[in-house]
DSSP file (Angstrom, degrees, kcal/mol; ACC not computed):
  #  RESIDUE AA STRUCTURE BP1 BP2  ACC     N-H-->O    O-->H-N    N-H-->O    O-->H-N    TCO  KAPPA ALPHA  PHI   PSI    X-CA   Y-CA   Z-CA
    1    1 A M              0   0    0      0, 0.0     2,-0.5     0, 0.0     0, 0.0   0.000 360.0 360.0 360.0 133.1  111.3  117.7   61.7
    2    2 A I        -     0   0    0     28,-0.0     2,-0.8     1,-0.0    28,-0.0  -0.711 360.0-146.8 -83.8 127.8  112.2  120.5   64.2
    3    3 A K        +     0   0    0     -2,-0.5    28,-2.3     2,-0.0    29,-1.0  -0.867  36.6 140.8-103.2 110.9  110.2  120.2   67.3
    4    4 A T  E     -A   30   0A   0     -2,-0.8     2,-0.4    26,-0.3    26,-0.2  -0.965  36.5-142.6-141.1 158.3  109.3  123.5   68.9
    5    5 A A  E     -A   29   0A   0     24,-2.4    24,-3.0    -2,-0.3     2,-0.7  -0.974   9.0-144.9-123.7 138.6  106.4  124.9   70.6
    6    6 A L  E     -A   28   0A   0     -2,-0.4     2,-0.6    22,-0.2    22,-0.2  -0.910  18.1-169.9-104.2 115.5  105.2  128.5   70.4
    7    7 A F  E     -A   27   0A   0     20,-2.8    20,-2.0    -2,-0.7     2,-0.8  -0.930  15.8-146.4-109.2 118.7  103.7  129.8   73.6
    8    8 A A  E     -A   26   0A   0     -2,-0.6    18,-0.2    18,-0.2     3,-0.1  -0.756  15.0-155.7 -81.8 115.0  101.9  133.1   73.6
    9    9 A A        -     0   0    0     16,-1.2     2,-0.3    -2,-0.8    71,-0.2   0.983  50.1 -57.9 -61.8 -79.5  102.7  134.4   77.1
   10   10 A A        -     0   0    0     46,-0.1    14,-1.0    15,-0.1     2,-0.2  -0.940  51.2-104.1-165.0 148.1   99.9  136.9   77.8
   11   11 A A  S    S-     0   0    0     -2,-0.3    11,-0.1     1,-0.2    14,-0.1  -0.532  70.9 -50.3 -81.5 145.7   98.5  139.9   76.1
   12   12 A A        -     0   0    0     -2,-0.2     2,-0.6    12,-0.2    11,-0.2   0.345  62.1-167.2 -10.3  95.8   99.2  143.4   77.5
   13   13 A L  B     -B   22   0B   0      9,-1.7     9,-2.0    -3,-0.2     2,-0.3  -0.888   7.3-175.4 -99.7 121.6   98.3  143.2   81.1
   14   14 A A        -     0   0    0     -2,-0.6     2,-0.3     7,-0.2     5,-0.1  -0.860   8.7-162.2-117.1 151.5   98.1  146.5   82.9
   15   15 A T    >   -     0   0    0      3,-0.4     3,-0.9    -2,-0.3    54,-0.0  -0.843  34.2-113.9-122.4 166.1   97.5  147.4   86.5
   16   16 A A  T 3  S+     0   0    0     -2,-0.3    -1,-0.1     1,-0.2    -2,-0.0   0.736 112.4  65.9 -68.5 -21.1   96.4  150.6   88.1
   17   17 A A  T 3  S+     0   0    0      1,-0.1     2,-0.4     2,-0.0    -1,-0.2   0.709 105.2  40.1 -76.8 -17.8   99.8  150.8   89.8
   18   18 A T    <   -     0   0    0     -3,-0.9    -3,-0.4     1,-0.1    -1,-0.1  -0.974  60.2-152.7-134.5 144.9  101.7  151.3   86.5
   19   19 A A  S    S+     0   0    0     -2,-0.4    -1,-0.1     1,-0.1    -2,-0.0   0.770  86.7  67.3 -82.8 -26.7  101.0  153.3   83.4
   20   20 A A  S    S-     0   0    0     -6,-0.0    -5,-0.2     3,-0.0     2,-0.1  -0.844  80.5-141.4-100.2 122.1  103.1  150.9   81.2
   21   21 A P        -     0   0    0      0, 0.0     2,-0.7     0, 0.0    -7,-0.2  -0.410  23.5-107.3 -75.4 156.6  101.6  147.3   80.8
   22   22 A V  B     -B   13   0B   0     -9,-2.0    -9,-1.7   -11,-0.1     2,-0.8  -0.760  34.8-153.7 -82.0 121.0  103.8  144.3   80.8
   23   23 A L        -     0   0    0     -2,-0.7     2,-0.1   -11,-0.2   -12,-0.1  -0.842   7.2-152.3 -99.9 109.7  103.8  143.2   77.2
   24   24 A A        -     0   0    0    -14,-1.0     2,-0.3    -2,-0.8   -12,-0.2  -0.475   9.1-143.9 -78.6 153.9  104.5  139.5   76.9
   25   25 A R        -     0   0    0     31,-0.3   -16,-1.2    -2,-0.1     2,-0.3  -0.732  22.4 -99.4-112.1 161.3  106.1  138.1   73.9
   26   26 A D  E     -A    8   0A   0     -2,-0.3     2,-0.4   -18,-0.2   -18,-0.2  -0.643  43.7-159.4 -74.8 140.2  105.6  134.9   71.9
   27   27 A V  E     -A    7   0A   0    -20,-2.0   -20,-2.8    -2,-0.3     2,-0.5  -0.981  12.3-142.5-130.3 134.6  108.3  132.5   72.9
   28   28 A V  E     -A    6   0A   0     -2,-0.4     2,-0.5   -22,-0.2   -22,-0.2  -0.851  16.2-168.5 -97.0 127.2  109.6  129.4   71.1
   29   29 A V  E     -A    5   0A   0    -24,-3.0   -24,-2.4    -2,-0.5     2,-0.2  -0.970  12.1-144.8-118.5 118.7  110.5  126.5   73.3
   30   30 A S  E     +A    4   0A   0     -2,-0.5   -26,-0.3   -26,-0.2    18,-0.1  -0.578  27.8 164.9 -83.2 141.4  112.4  123.6   71.7
   31   31 A Y    >   +     0   0    0    -28,-2.3     3,-1.8    -2,-0.2     5,-0.2   0.156  41.4 114.0-137.0  16.3  111.8  120.0   72.8
   32   32 A A  T 3  S+     0   0    0    -29,-1.0   -28,-0.1     1,-0.3    -2,-0.0   0.793  79.8  49.2 -60.0 -29.7  113.5  118.2   69.9
   33   33 A D  T 3  S+     0   0    0    -30,-0.2     2,-0.3     2,-0.1    -1,-0.3   0.384  97.8  91.1 -90.4   2.3  116.2  116.8   72.2
   34   34 A L  S <  S-     0   0    0     -3,-1.8     2,-1.0     7,-0.0    -3,-0.1  -0.758  70.7-136.3-106.1 147.6  113.7  115.5   74.8
   35   35 A D    >   -     0   0    0     -2,-0.3     3,-2.0     1,-0.1     6,-0.5  -0.815  20.9-174.8 -95.5  93.1  112.0  112.2   75.2
   36   36 A L  T 3  S+     0   0    0     -2,-1.0    -1,-0.1     1,-0.3    57,-0.1   0.549  77.2  69.9 -72.1  -5.2  108.5  113.4   76.0
   37   37 A A  T 3  S+     0   0    0     55,-0.1    -1,-0.3    -3,-0.0     2,-0.3   0.634  93.4  72.2 -80.9 -14.0  107.4  109.8   76.6
   38   38 A S  S <> S-     0   0    0     -3,-2.0     4,-1.9     1,-0.1     5,-0.1  -0.682  85.0-127.7-101.7 154.5  109.6  109.8   79.8
   39   39 A E  H  > S+     0   0    0     -2,-0.3     4,-2.7     2,-0.2     5,-0.2   0.898 111.6  54.2 -63.7 -40.1  108.9  111.6   83.1
   40   40 A K  H  > S+     0   0    0      1,-0.2     4,-2.7     2,-0.2     5,-0.2   0.930 108.0  49.2 -60.8 -45.7  112.4  113.2   82.9
   41   41 A G  H  > S+     0   0    0     -6,-0.5     4,-2.0     1,-0.2    -1,-0.2   0.882 112.0  48.5 -61.0 -39.9  111.7  114.6   79.4
   42   42 A Q  H  X S+     0   0    0     -4,-1.9     4,-2.4    -7,-0.3    -1,-0.2   0.888 111.3  49.8 -67.4 -41.2  108.4  116.0   80.5
   43   43 A R  H  X S+     0   0    0     -4,-2.7     4,-2.2     2,-0.2    -2,-0.2   0.910 111.7  48.5 -64.8 -40.8  110.0  117.6   83.6
   44   44 A D  H  X S+     0   0    0     -4,-2.7     4,-2.2     2,-0.2    -2,-0.2   0.897 111.2  50.5 -65.6 -38.1  112.7  119.2   81.5
   45   45 A F  H  X S+     0   0    0     -4,-2.0     4,-2.3    -5,-0.2    -2,-0.2   0.923 110.1  50.0 -64.0 -43.7  110.1  120.5   79.0
   46   46 A A  H  X S+     0   0    0     -4,-2.4     4,-2.2     1,-0.2    -2,-0.2   0.889 109.4  51.4 -62.5 -38.6  108.1  122.0   81.9
   47   47 A R  H  X S+     0   0    0     -4,-2.2     4,-2.7     2,-0.2    -1,-0.2   0.914 109.5  50.2 -64.9 -42.5  111.3  123.7   83.2
   48   48 A R  H  X S+     0   0    0     -4,-2.2     4,-2.4     1,-0.2    -2,-0.2   0.905 111.0  49.1 -62.0 -41.1  112.0  125.2   79.8
   49   49 A I  H  X S+     0   0    0     -4,-2.3     4,-2.6     2,-0.2    -1,-0.2   0.895 109.6  51.7 -65.4 -39.1  108.5  126.5   79.6
   50   50 A D  H  X S+     0   0    0     -4,-2.2     4,-2.5     2,-0.2    -2,-0.2   0.944 110.8  47.4 -62.7 -48.1  108.8  128.0   83.1
   51   51 A R  H  X S+     0   0    0     -4,-2.7     4,-2.2     1,-0.2    -2,-0.2   0.911 112.2  50.4 -60.7 -40.9  112.0  129.8   82.1
   52   52 A A  H  X S+     0   0    0     -4,-2.4     4,-3.1    -5,-0.2    -1,-0.2   0.915 110.1  49.6 -62.9 -43.3  110.4  131.0   78.9
   53   53 A A  H  X S+     0   0    0     -4,-2.6     4,-2.1     2,-0.2     6,-0.2   0.904 110.6  50.3 -63.7 -40.9  107.4  132.4   80.7
   54   54 A R  H  <>S+     0   0    0     -4,-2.5     5,-2.9     2,-0.2     6,-0.5   0.924 114.7  44.2 -62.2 -42.6  109.6  134.2   83.3
   55   55 A K  H ><5S+     0   0    0     -4,-2.2     3,-1.4     3,-0.2    -2,-0.2   0.942 113.5  49.5 -68.9 -47.9  111.6  135.8   80.5
   56   56 A A  H 3<5S+     0   0    0     -4,-3.1   -31,-0.3     1,-0.3    -1,-0.2   0.843 116.2  42.5 -59.0 -34.4  108.6  136.7   78.4
   57   57 A C  T 3<5S-     0   0    0     -4,-2.1    -1,-0.3    -5,-0.2    -2,-0.2   0.325 107.3-122.5 -95.8   6.6  106.8  138.3   81.2
   58   58 A E  T X 5 +     0   0    0     -3,-1.4     3,-1.0    -4,-0.2    -3,-0.2   0.908  54.1 159.9  52.8  44.2  109.9  140.1   82.6
   59   59 A F  T 3 <S+     0   0    0     -5,-2.9    -4,-0.1     1,-0.3    -1,-0.1   0.812  72.7  28.4 -69.2 -32.7  109.2  138.2   85.9
   60   60 A E  T >  S+     0   0    0     -6,-0.5     3,-1.4     6,-0.1    -1,-0.3  -0.133  84.1 160.8-120.6  36.4  112.8  138.6   87.2
   61   61 A A  G X  S-     0   0    0     -3,-1.0     3,-1.8     1,-0.3    -6,-0.0  -0.401  72.0  -8.5 -66.0 130.9  113.7  141.8   85.5
   62   62 A N  G 3  S-     0   0    0      1,-0.3    -1,-0.3    -2,-0.2     3,-0.1   0.696 115.5 -77.4  57.3  24.4  116.7  143.6   87.1
   63   63 A G  G <  S+     0   0    0     -3,-1.4    -1,-0.3     1,-0.2    -2,-0.1   0.581  98.7 129.0  68.6   7.9  116.7  141.3   90.1
   64   64 A R  S <  S-     0   0    0     -3,-1.8    -1,-0.2     1,-0.1     3,-0.1  -0.428  71.2 -83.9 -90.0 167.6  113.7  143.1   91.6
   65   65 A L        -     0   0    0     -2,-0.1    -1,-0.1     1,-0.1    -5,-0.1  -0.463  58.4 -99.5 -64.0 141.6  110.5  141.6   92.9
   66   66 A P        -     0   0    0      0, 0.0    -1,-0.1     0, 0.0    -7,-0.1  -0.328  35.4-117.9 -66.7 145.6  108.1  141.0   90.1
   67   67 A S     >  -     0   0    0      1,-0.1     4,-2.4    -3,-0.1     5,-0.2  -0.300  29.3-104.7 -73.6 166.7  105.3  143.6   89.6
   68   68 A H  H  > S+     0   0    0      1,-0.2     4,-2.4     2,-0.2     5,-0.2   0.908 123.4  50.5 -58.7 -42.3  101.7  142.6   89.9
   69   69 A S  H  > S+     0   0    0      1,-0.2     4,-2.7     2,-0.2    -1,-0.2   0.902 109.6  50.2 -66.8 -39.7  101.3  142.7   86.1
   70   70 A S  H  > S+     0   0    0      2,-0.2     4,-2.6     1,-0.2    -1,-0.2   0.896 111.2  49.0 -63.1 -39.8  104.4  140.5   85.6
   71   71 A M  H  X S+     0   0    0     -4,-2.4     4,-2.5     2,-0.2    -2,-0.2   0.911 112.6  47.5 -68.5 -40.3  103.1  138.0   88.1
   72   72 A T  H  X S+     0   0    0     -4,-2.4     4,-2.5     2,-0.2     5,-0.2   0.930 112.9  48.8 -65.0 -44.5   99.7  137.9   86.4
   73   73 A C  H  X S+     0   0    0     -4,-2.7     4,-2.6     1,-0.2    -2,-0.2   0.931 111.8  49.8 -58.6 -46.5  101.3  137.5   83.0
   74   74 A Y  H  X S+     0   0    0     -4,-2.6     4,-2.4     2,-0.2    -2,-0.2   0.918 112.0  46.6 -61.2 -47.9  103.5  134.7   84.3
   75   75 A R  H  X S+     0   0    0     -4,-2.5     4,-2.0     2,-0.2    -1,-0.2   0.910 113.7  48.5 -60.7 -43.4  100.6  132.8   85.8
   76   76 A T  H  X S+     0   0    0     -4,-2.5     4,-2.2     1,-0.2     5,-0.2   0.907 111.9  49.8 -63.6 -44.7   98.5  133.2   82.7
   77   77 A A  H  X S+     0   0    0     -4,-2.6     4,-2.8    -5,-0.2    -2,-0.2   0.905 109.9  50.8 -62.4 -42.5  101.4  132.1   80.5
   78   78 A R  H  X S+     0   0    0     -4,-2.4     4,-2.4     2,-0.2    -1,-0.2   0.891 109.8  49.9 -64.3 -41.7  102.0  129.0   82.6
   79   79 A I  H  X S+     0   0    0     -4,-2.0     4,-1.5     2,-0.2    -1,-0.2   0.932 115.1  43.2 -63.0 -45.5   98.3  128.0   82.5
   80   80 A K  H  X S+     0   0    0     -4,-2.2     4,-2.1     1,-0.2    -2,-0.2   0.920 114.4  50.4 -65.3 -44.4   98.2  128.3   78.7
   81   81 A A  H  X S+     0   0    0     -4,-2.8     4,-3.1     1,-0.2    -2,-0.2   0.863 106.1  55.6 -66.6 -36.6  101.6  126.6   78.3
   82   82 A K  H  X S+     0   0    0     -4,-2.4     4,-2.3     2,-0.2    -1,-0.2   0.897 108.1  48.8 -62.2 -40.2  100.5  123.6   80.5
   83   83 A T  H  X S+     0   0    0     -4,-1.5     4,-1.6     2,-0.2    -2,-0.2   0.930 114.9  44.1 -64.7 -45.7   97.5  123.0   78.3
   84   84 A E  H  X S+     0   0    0     -4,-2.1     4,-2.4     1,-0.2    -2,-0.2   0.894 112.3  53.2 -66.5 -39.4   99.7  123.2   75.1
   85   85 A M  H  X S+     0   0    0     -4,-3.1     4,-3.0     1,-0.2     5,-0.2   0.918 106.4  52.1 -61.6 -44.4  102.3  121.0   76.7
   86   86 A A  H  X S+     0   0    0     -4,-2.3     4,-2.4     1,-0.2    -1,-0.2   0.878 109.9  49.5 -60.8 -38.2   99.8  118.3   77.6
   87   87 A S  H  X S+     0   0    0     -4,-1.6     4,-2.4     2,-0.2    -1,-0.2   0.920 112.1  47.9 -66.8 -43.9   98.6  118.3   74.0
   88   88 A I  H  X S+     0   0    0     -4,-2.4     4,-2.4     2,-0.2    -2,-0.2   0.923 112.8  48.2 -65.5 -43.4  102.1  117.9   72.7
   89   89 A V  H  X S+     0   0    0     -4,-3.0     4,-2.5     1,-0.2    -2,-0.2   0.927 112.8  48.0 -63.6 -43.8  102.9  115.1   75.2
   90   90 A E  H  X S+     0   0    0     -4,-2.4     4,-1.8    -5,-0.2    -1,-0.2   0.897 110.7  51.6 -63.6 -39.9   99.7  113.3   74.3
   91   91 A N  H  <>S+     0   0    0     -4,-2.4     5,-3.1     2,-0.2    -1,-0.2   0.906 110.5  48.6 -61.8 -41.5  100.5  113.7   70.6
   92   92 A T  H ><5S+     0   0    0     -4,-2.4     3,-1.6     4,-0.3    -2,-0.2   0.908 108.6  54.1 -63.5 -42.7  104.0  112.2   71.2
   93   93 A R  H 3<5S+     0   0    0     -4,-2.5    -1,-0.2     1,-0.3    -2,-0.2   0.853 107.1  51.1 -57.9 -36.9  102.5  109.4   73.1
   94   94 A L  T 3<5S-     0   0    0     -4,-1.8    -1,-0.3    -5,-0.2    -2,-0.2   0.413 126.6-100.3 -83.8   1.6  100.2  108.5   70.2
   95   95 A G  T < 5       0   0    0     -3,-1.6    -3,-0.2    -4,-0.1    -2,-0.1   0.564 360.0 360.0  94.7   7.7  103.1  108.5   67.8
   96   96 A G      <       0   0    0     -5,-3.1    -4,-0.3    -6,-0.2    -5,-0.1   0.432 360.0 360.0 -85.6 360.0  102.7  112.0   66.3
Protein backbone atom coordinates (compact mmCIF):
# COMPACT_ATOMS: atom_id res chain seq x y z
CA UNK A 1 0.00 0.00 0.00
CA UNK A 2 1.36 3.41 -0.93
CA UNK A 3 1.23 5.77 1.98
CA UNK A 4 0.63 9.35 1.03
CA UNK A 5 -1.39 12.19 2.44
CA UNK A 6 -3.24 14.79 0.44
CA UNK A 7 -3.19 18.18 2.09
CA UNK A 8 -5.38 20.94 0.76
CA UNK A 9 -3.30 24.01 1.36
CA UNK A 10 -5.89 26.81 1.48
CA UNK A 11 -8.51 28.11 -0.84
CA UNK A 12 -7.98 31.34 -2.77
CA UNK A 13 -6.92 33.86 -0.18
CA UNK A 14 -6.92 37.44 -1.38
CA UNK A 15 -5.84 40.64 0.28
CA UNK A 16 -6.64 44.24 -0.47
CA UNK A 17 -2.99 44.77 -1.39
CA UNK A 18 -3.11 42.50 -4.40
CA UNK A 19 -5.63 41.90 -7.13
CA UNK A 20 -4.49 38.32 -7.66
CA UNK A 21 -5.14 35.89 -4.81
CA UNK A 22 -2.66 33.24 -3.83
CA UNK A 23 -4.19 30.01 -5.04
CA UNK A 24 -3.00 27.09 -3.01
CA UNK A 25 -2.87 23.68 -4.55
CA UNK A 26 -3.51 20.23 -3.16
CA UNK A 27 -0.21 18.59 -2.35
CA UNK A 28 0.62 14.92 -1.92
CA UNK A 29 3.13 14.17 0.83
CA UNK A 30 4.56 10.65 0.94
CA UNK A 31 5.35 8.98 4.25
CA UNK A 32 5.71 5.36 3.11
CA UNK A 33 9.39 5.34 4.00
CA UNK A 34 8.88 6.81 7.48
CA UNK A 35 8.34 5.06 10.80
CA UNK A 36 5.56 7.22 12.18
CA UNK A 37 5.71 5.36 15.49
CA UNK A 38 9.08 7.02 16.12
CA UNK A 39 9.75 10.65 17.00
CA UNK A 40 12.25 10.90 14.15
CA UNK A 41 9.68 9.65 11.63
CA UNK A 42 7.13 12.15 12.90
CA UNK A 43 9.65 15.02 12.72
CA UNK A 44 10.58 14.04 9.16
CA UNK A 45 6.89 13.89 8.20
CA UNK A 46 6.32 17.34 9.74
CA UNK A 47 9.26 18.74 7.74
CA UNK A 48 7.85 17.32 4.51
CA UNK A 49 4.48 18.86 5.29
CA UNK A 50 6.11 22.22 5.99
CA UNK A 51 8.01 22.16 2.68
CA UNK A 52 4.84 21.17 0.81
CA UNK A 53 2.85 24.00 2.43
CA UNK A 54 5.56 26.52 1.54
CA UNK A 55 5.56 25.35 -2.06
CA UNK A 56 1.78 25.18 -2.40
CA UNK A 57 1.34 28.68 -1.00
CA UNK A 58 4.25 30.17 -2.94
CA UNK A 59 5.69 31.18 0.42
CA UNK A 60 9.23 31.60 -0.89
CA UNK A 61 8.54 32.54 -4.49
CA UNK A 62 11.42 34.23 -6.28
CA UNK A 63 13.41 34.60 -3.07
CA UNK A 64 11.28 37.53 -1.96
CA UNK A 65 9.55 38.02 1.35
CA UNK A 66 6.18 36.29 1.34
CA UNK A 67 3.08 38.35 0.69
CA UNK A 68 0.40 38.63 3.33
CA UNK A 69 -1.82 36.23 1.38
CA UNK A 70 1.03 33.69 1.06
CA UNK A 71 1.66 33.87 4.78
CA UNK A 72 -2.02 33.40 5.56
CA UNK A 73 -2.24 30.49 3.12
CA UNK A 74 0.85 28.88 4.68
CA UNK A 75 -0.44 29.24 8.24
CA UNK A 76 -3.85 27.83 7.30
CA UNK A 77 -2.26 24.93 5.45
CA UNK A 78 -0.03 24.09 8.43
CA UNK A 79 -2.98 24.09 10.84
CA UNK A 80 -5.00 21.78 8.60
CA UNK A 81 -2.00 19.55 7.90
CA UNK A 82 -1.15 19.18 11.61
CA UNK A 83 -4.66 17.90 12.26
CA UNK A 84 -4.44 15.41 9.40
CA UNK A 85 -0.94 14.36 10.45
CA UNK A 86 -2.12 13.68 14.00
CA UNK A 87 -4.86 11.45 12.63
CA UNK A 88 -2.41 9.56 10.39
CA UNK A 89 0.09 9.08 13.24
CA UNK A 90 -2.67 7.86 15.59
CA UNK A 91 -3.95 5.47 12.92
CA UNK A 92 -0.41 4.13 12.51
CA UNK A 93 -0.05 3.73 16.26
CA UNK A 94 -3.26 1.70 16.34
CA UNK A 95 -1.92 -0.57 13.61
CA UNK A 96 -3.80 0.92 10.66
